[in-house]
N, C-alpha and C positions, 0 to 999 in steps of 0.2 A: 444564288442555290444553297451554297456551304455556308453562309454567316450564320444562318436558322441549326444548321449543324453544329459548327461550330461554338458558337452562343450554349448549345446545349448539350456539350460538352463537358465546356467547363464548368455549367452550373453542374452537371453532375458531379463530377471530379470534386469538389468543393462540397458537395455535399457526402461524398462518399469520405470525405478525410475533414470531415468536422472531427471534433471533438468536444467534450463540454469542459469547459474553463468557467472560471468563475468571473463573472462581469459586472461591472461598479452600473448604477443606471434606475432609476424609477421602473425601464421598463426588464432590468436582466431575471433571470429566472435565479434562483435561490440554486445552491450546489446543497444535495440531500448531506444533513450528516452522516458518518457511514459506521457501520457496527461495530462498537470495542466490545471482544466476547473475553470477560478473565475469567482465569482461570490456576489451572498450575503446569510448566513445561519440563518436562524432564532433557535427555539428552541420548543419542546414539552411543553404544560401544564401540570403539575403534573395531570388536570382531566382527560387525555388517560391515567393516570397508572391503569396497569390489561385491561386495551383490547385489541383484536386482533393485531396482525401484520398483512403485507403481507404475511409471512414470514410463518404465521400459532402461530409464538412465543407472547407472555402474554407482553407486553409493558410496565417496570418495568423502572421510572425517577432517579434510581439511579446505574442503571447499564448503560455504556456507549456502547451507538446505535446511530445508524444514519436509518432518511427515507432519498431516493433521486431519478430518475425519469431517472438519466445519466447514473450510472452503474449498473448492473443485481445484484438483491438478493442473497449476500453472503461473497459477495467483499469487503476487508479489504482493508480502504481506510485511507488516511493520511490528515487531515485536518490543516492548516495553518490559523490563523487571520490574513489581513492586517492589517497593518505595521507593529507589532509587529511579537515577535520571538517564539508566544504562539504556538504548534501546539498539539495534541490528533488524536490519530489513532483510528477507530470505525470499527463496519460493518454494513456493510449495510443492517436491518431487513426488511424496511420496504417502501412505493411505499408514496412522497407527493398527494394532493388534488388539490397544485397550481403547475404555472409554472414559477414565476414572482423569485422563487429563487432556488439554486444547491443544495443544503440540509440541511435537518432537523433534530436537534443534540437532544440528550439527554439533562436530567437537568446537568447529574454529567457532560457531555463532554462540554455541555455547562460554567459548570462553571473552566471545566480546558484550556480552550479558554477568560474566565474573561469576559463570553459577558452578563452577567445575568442584569446586570443595561442595560445596550444596546441596549438587544431583541431583534435585526436584527443587523450585523455588512458587512464587505467584510473580504471573506474570498475564499484561494483554496484548493483545492483538487486535490488529484494525487489518483491514484489505491497504492498500495503495493505492492513492487514485492514480491515472497517469503520468499525470500534469506534474508528480511530483519526482519522477522518474530519472534519476541523475543526478537529483539536489544533493548537492552535500548535507541538508540539515531537514533532509525530507521524512524523516524516522522520527522526527522530534516533530515537523512540521504535520505528518499522519494525528498525530493525537489532539491533535488542536480543533476549537471547533472550526466551522467555515466564516470567513467576512461576510458580514453581510451588510455591507456601505449603503446608502441611499444618497441621492444628489436630493438635497431642498435646495427649494427658494428662503432666502433669507438676507437678512443684513450680508455684504461682504462679498454676495455669489452671486452678485448682477453686476452690469458696470456701472461706472457714475450713472447715476440721475443728472438731467438736466433740467 
């Protein structure tokens, strides 16, 4: 009697913990491309240091974070400065009071993008997929198109013919 319940519990835990990972093969689902939002970015003044954000946490200018009206609070996004290759991963923890820009970055994130002198720069922003969290090249990989690899029958893909 315990075996069916154990099997059911195992099956449910596997389904609950499953994530969409890119897969290879003819029967795999393709990873949909994520939206890339292009626009202008600015950064918070140090005068906001210590104030409460929309998420309830205090803004700290030396911590990498961001504000955006385009993404839900808590979303981790990759921000790339255009046309350079500078990129930073930030978590959205606040809302913006204006709609002219796509994202407002913390001072630390602005330093990583090299935008302190410019103030406002062109950027591209895309949500970071969960399977890239913690990857050393996550930011650059977030902007790459998904790999659509298909296994196909052809010469060299089968065993030796007899």
